[in-house]
Steps between C-alpha positions, in 0.01 A plus 500: 500500500501464126464758214394456145554721196239558239591693184217638288518571138445337164811646366692296749330171379583590131863557595501865387630606840763336714364423848784658702255603780446149620872445524551814696224426737614145553846626592353764745287237677794286557684802666202521728497126585151457363456169324366513144386190321283618220479754223228552235462692177149571387356711215276793513176291564277556809389135535854365460635741759231385732614140461860578589380700803287215612786262499760740645284628783469132626871429522683826558484774765642777269398546140699753302348622159681688239352659196142581390468831702479744208204702365399296201221233489734210503660601821295293727709406814330734756152415376580117489630507862195706636234296318661174609477603871155665431621845605383822332756737357506870619670791337778669700514864453865515612588277201311715258688802628843316479427399142389848401811649651731257318333570168526880558874467585543325150308776320204262430150486604346196677250300303172362641612145472789564750224533771489119480835488689353683787259206575614264773308238720335641807724458811821459283791734560678687214843388397631827368674530165737797514592502123207335307120565503404143602483456886489160655321375798589305822182315613409227731160389371475188718680383812851374436535639149671821384491627148736736331454641148778666295501654149680302241767766433811352665637829624173600661449166649844479667469855645162408644625169639799649676325824636173341620472132470812400684442734800135365513610142496759551781239689698287188489782281641587357155860506388653417839719238320668500164553239240873523410639302199835411351495378131792268447613468138655195325641413155627181366227281661135440416211580720408133554858387575539795759161421645598138558817616677321729743164318515524450875490883550161547318312379816629781706232760637716782610707561302346358194686386179351523152647436157456717194633459144585767245691510177825331547484538876339337808402682813409399851324755719555464867242701704443565869237673696638702793475826697767667293749424222789424734313228679369363164856496361619297804233238422596498122884490534543136619264370224665710234838381613391134478368561148825665397691204626284250317507696170872575504604701191154484349403774744614838380317770697173636639237766465628750244824322416547422131756269348677809352499683834650191681762466230583866525539486884739218477707675230505833700605323823780335309602803308469316170356597165273354227442537122245327271480394144142447377351342201148361547419713806540826304608706800273334754779381707672839516158653578456273799836592637454879454156498667697461831589833650885545524568218241754726326743423777531136368327470164732656233274447207440263209453440132185386315653272229207390296689458166780271446699780356487688842580168679818475285597872493424598859530181705766307312284196413673293234321484169574132455320428827198685390506307168557153663290536818269792442439808712296293735753268647696453818839595336367821359359592836830433664683721242244774550566490876883510455472788249277720705718435814807602316346802334356648810779369734255365764550223752182324388307479177178335377395414145169376370410363162195313404175458288221710645275442198276498323732463224862365465445150643605172345438148591818478708465844635146579612347818628594530858857364464731732693875503579644690793861544561670662807870605508661528847790708631749236409376512129345168538168459301211266573201453269141380581231374270132577578189373314222727587230356283355589161164621625595763752522796262784735402476740787482239764805325359695809492401588862569144634832493323611808670383371841678170444821668402507714814418204721795304351727792568356526860586126558848540348561804723405304797721212401817724445 
């Protein structure tokens, strides 16, 4: 049993609206254990909608449409489905009454064009919309094919899916199994290098292992199909454990873990504290740390020291070092880490200094050159140099610098 998602709307093709409906529906299908291999986005054009229906109806048993159910001429979803399956539309009086009531409750009068929303294919069932004016349909136009239509408004679509679509699918025997996944997260290793190490696991069928790459991070999704999450978890655990053993310290967490939350958990368990001194990241490092609930238990605060004057006055960086080596240097990063650790009296400290661009670079110090320093509870300081590339862009460099700094702290915490 496979499902397919078709999202209707020229505004989606133009990028004016983020297609969050497809993401939601994909996640929901996984919870029901319904395989889902294809998604399509098509504009408000009758012939092109017919084309995607023709393809989808040959390869999927469930087709889920979102969008195109409104009262305007470019809302073509219901008409397109009906004409493709050569079925006439009929006006449903109960829909007219529902729309009229909703307009009255809002102090408005229903216009004639809203009657278009009451037209549904003969033999189709109404998929009620409790909050909006556009109902959907549940229809089986040919054997072994079920069609759902939902409005494009996410809140309406989600309510209709949960209240009506899920119970219907379960009543038809679908959703007896679930697809349960664990997203394993890694730093310090590239996608190709990790893939090579775990290549023998990609041929598994249940559970399955698939790689994903994102900015500064690599992910492996381990998924299993089973009757319930407990059974699926039992299938996943040995594979996940094998991956952890292979990756070593490059593995840092799973699902909703972040590098900041993992660092925070370690600090909290050890009863230790952290402070930060930031230059090129402009508060990004502190922001990552404070996004974690409860971070005030271990994160004491920090200083954004953009100017050399603040580095000298607040962090104790020696002026002669700034003159001789420059603000973007290992020795200045180490002094910044020592200075913030002493000022805030913390067990650990991190400092970052670098060239995020687009200005400030020299031949010897290009955009993307970053120094991170970490001071440990014994007042020992280690510095690290990163070259993040000149073409990444300012915001990406700042973000990656914060991530790399926290990952270096995580590794030092594990080593101490």
